[in-house]
N, C-alpha and C positions, 0 to 999 in steps of 0.2 A: 569855176573859181569861187572860192568862199567869199561871201559878202561880209562876214564877221571874222575877226581874228580868232585864232585857236583858244586863247584864254577866255574870250567872251563866250565861245561855244561851251567850254567847260563849266563856266558859271551858269549858263542857261540850263545845261543838262542837270547839274546838281540842284538847281532851284526847282526844276520840274520834278525831279526825284523826291525832293523834300516835300513838295506839295502832295504828291501821290502818297507818300508815307503818312503824312498828317491826315489825309482823307481816310486812309485805311484804319488809322488808329481811332479816329472819331467813330467810324462804323463799328469797329470791334468793341470799343468801350460802351457805345450805345446799346449794342447787343448784350454785352455782359451785364449791364445794370438795367436792361429792359426799358430803355427810354427811347421812344421813336424820335423825340425832338433832336437828339444828338445825331441820329442817322440822317435826318432831314438836313441838319446843319451842314453836312458834308457837301450838299448840292449848292450851298450859297457861295 
């Protein structure tokens, strides 16, 4: 049995997806402008 309701699971999954996308964008942008600081920022 699920401990969270279905809408709560959707919000959780969308939020995790959003964070993963943001981390990827920071990594790609840091690579594009050749700044290691932005690539390290994704770990924070």
